[in-house]
N, C-alpha and C positions, 0 to 999 in steps of 0.2 A: 048681147051674146046669148043665144039660146042654149039651155042645158048646162051652163057653167056649174051651178051648184050641184047638180046631179053628177057631173063628171068628177068634181072634187070629192064628193061623198064616195063614189066608186073607187077612187084612188086612196081612200082612207084618210083624207084631209078635211079639216073643218072648213066650212064656207066663210066663216068670220073668226075673229078672235073671240074667245069664250067670255063674253061680258057677264054672263050669269054666274060665272065662277063655280062650276060644279065641283064637288069634292072628288079627288082621285080615288079610284078603287084599288089601285096598285100599291104594293108595299114591298119592302125588302123581305127576303125569305124568313127573317126572324120576327116579322110583323111591324118593324119600325117604319115610321114615316120619313125620318131623316137621319143623316149621319154627319159627322164633323170631318171636314178636310182642312188641314193646315198647309198652306203653300209656303215654299221657300225654305225648306230645311236643307241647308247647304253642306253640312259636314256631320260626321259621326258625333262630334262633341255637341253640335246643335240638337241632334236627335236625343242625346242623353238629357239635355236641358229640357226638351219637350216632355219626355217621359216623366221627369221629376215634377214639372209644373202641372202637367195633366193630372197626376195623382194628387197634388196639393189642392187643385181647383175642382177635383171630382169631375173632370171632363173626359168622356170616352173619345179618344182620337182614333178614328177608323182608318183614315187614309192621309198620307202626306204626298205633296208634290215636291220632289227632291231635286237638288242640284240645278236650280233654275239658271245659275251661271254657267252650267254645262258639266255633264259627267266627265268630260274629257280632262277637266282640271284635277280630278282625284286620281291618286295612284291606285293600283289594283288592291293593295293592302287596305287603303282607306275605304274602297268599295266593299271589301270583305267585312271590315269592321262595321260599316254602316248596315249591311245586310244582317249581320249577326244580331245587332241591337233591335232592328225592326222585327226579326223573326222571334226573338225572345219575348217581345212585348206584343206580338200578334197585330202589327200595324201593316196595312197594305201600302206599298210604295210605288208611285208612278215616277219614273226617272225622266229628267229632261236631258236630251242627248245633244251632242254637237257633232259636226259643225252646223251652224244655223245661219240664216241670212245676216244677222247682226255681226257675225264673225267673218263672213265671206269677203272676197275681194271686190265684189260688186257693190256699188254705193247708191244705186238708184233708190233703194227703199228708204234711205235717210234723207232724201230730198223732199221738198215741199209737196210736189205732185207724185213722187214715187211711192209715197206712203200707201197709195191705193193698190199697189202691185201685190200686196199680201206677203205673208211669211212663207214663201215657197222655197224649196231647195233648188238651187240653180245647177242644172246639168246632171248627168248620170254619175259622174265621179263624186260629186257632193252627196248625192243620194246614197251611193254605195258606202261612203265614209260614215254617213249617219247610221246606216244599218250595222256597220262594223262596231260603232260605239254601242249599239244595242247588244250586239254579241258579247262585248266586253262586260256589260252590265249583267247579262244572263249568266256568265261564268261565275259572277259573285253571288248569284242566286236570285236576282231581281226578276220580276215577271211582268212589270208594267212600264209603258212608255207614253209620254205626252207627244201628240202628233198635231202639227198645225197645217200640214199639207195633205189635201185629200188624195192626191196621187200616191204619196207615201203611205197613207192609210190603206188604200186599196192594195198596194204591193205587199205591205206587211200582213194583211189578211190572207193574201194568196200564199205567201211564204209560210204562214201559220198552218194553213190547210195542208200544205205539202210537207210539213214538219221539217222544213229547212231551219226554222226557228222553233223554239219550244211550243207545242200545241196549246199549252195553258197560258200563253202570253196574253196580256190584255192591253188595249189601246184606248186612250182618252183623247177625243178630239178637242183641241185647245180653243180658247176664246179667240186666239189670233187667227183661226180659220174664218172668223167673221160671220158665222151662220146665225140667223136671227128669226127664222120662221119655221112653221111645221114642215114645209117642203125641204128646206135645208137640213132640218133635223132628220127627216126620213132618209135623205141622201147619206148622212153620216152613219146611220144605222145600217143601211144597205152596203156601205163600203167596208163595214167591219168594226165600227166603233162600239166599244163595250160600255162607254159612259160619255156623256155629251155636255160640253160647256158652251152654251149660247152666249151672245153678247150680254154684257153685264147690266145694261140699262133698260131691259124689257119690262113692260108693265105686267100686272097680275093677269089680265085677260090674254096677253100674248103668251105668257108661260103656260097658262091653262090650255091654250090651243096647241102648243107644242106637245104637252103631255098627252093629249088625245091622239097624237099621230105616231108616237113611238113607245116602245116597251122599255128601253134601256134607261138607267138613272139619269136625271138632269143634275148638272152641277151649277149651283146658283150662288153668285157672290152676295154675301151679307155686308161686307165692307171691302173697299177697293183702293188701290194706290191713287194718290192725288192726280198723277199725270193721266189717269184714265177716267177721272171723274170724282174720285174721292168720296163717294156717297156711302151712307150707312143705312142698312135696311133691317136693323134688329127688330123693330116693332112690327115689321111685315113678315117676320120669319114664320110665325105660327100659321098665317094664312098661306104663305108660299108652300109650306109643308102640306097643308090640307089639300091644296089644289094640284100640286106638282109631284106628290109622292110617287115613287121613292126618289129622294133627292139628297145630294151632298151639299152641305152649306160650306162655302168657301170663305176663308178668313184671310185677307191679304191687305192690311193697312200699310201705309208708308208713303214717302214722297214720290218715288218712281222706281220702276223695275231696274232701270239702268243703274241707279244709285245703290239700292239695297242688295242687289245680287251681284255686284262687282266681286269677283273671286278674291280680290286682295283685301277685302274688309276683314278686320281682325276677329278672332273667335268671340270676343266680348260683345262686339256689335251684333253678331248673329244670335248669341245667347239672349241678349236683351230683346231683340226683335221677336224671337220665338216665345219668350215669356209673355210679351204683350199680346201676341196672337191667341195664345191659350186663354189668357184672361178675357179677351174679347169673346171667345167662344163660350166661356162661362156666363158672361153677361147675356148673350143671345139665348142660351138655354134657360136661364132664369126668366127672361121675358116670355119665351114660348110657354113656359109653365104657367105664367100669370095670365097670358092672353087666351090660351086654349089648353087646359090640362089634359084633354083627350089625345093630343098630339104626342106620339111616342118617339123617343130616340132609340136607335138600336143599341144593344149592349156592346161593349168593346169586344174585339177579337172574334167576330162572327165567322162561322165555318165557310161562308161563301167568299170571304175576303181572300185576295191573292197575296198571301204572305210570302216573303222571300224564301226560297227553297234552301234546304241544307245542301252544302257542297259535298262532292266526293261520291 
């Protein structure tokens, strides 16, 4: 194929994965290479536990992925309380909305071959309900949403431009979108993603290649639920930050998302889970300091974070 490499270069894509692992020249606005993201903060009480444990472990938590079991399960008062705690502690919140494929009447996605169909919202009614759940969250002051459907991402970006939804809304493309290369990352950015979570099992050259193709932050798993691989990349964290900055390090250990995010789990279960995740983040930060002291973590509460707004 004549001219393939030249065409890829013209499109702003690398011709290969970056096996030379060049250092990223990009940073967060405060100069940090990386930030800490804690996934699965399901309730206001869990967020209170996170705040206490983060202070005890000296871990700056910049962003949380909240209500993975679904924001629909929280009352409006609970959403208000959740937003108040996040705002008081200057933590960015990305809400997980419902309904989603796992809740829908369609069962294709849970069959052996249906897994490849992706976490897409079925039909316009489901998509509209999902947007209504985002509206409910914005009324409580939240500004971010997790999106696994590229069509929904495009639509939310269009609604944001038209100020049908708040223009300062942010959208994170989920790992469940399944994107894993620079072209897919570029699509995510073009469709309006403000931050991008590629597949969790990518190599360092693959992550470096993605960084060369997009400007938005990369969200990289340092540990992952067993049902999705269960691996731990703490010792690679310093090198990931060097080549992929700016990046959010995701901390999400556990058996499976279906088990740990069941809305009927008691508060004590969620509290124990959050304490363990903050401790994992403390271990990762300690190893980053040992492996490469030049790698900087952003300070907590940065001005560019999308903190929940005050209501009224």
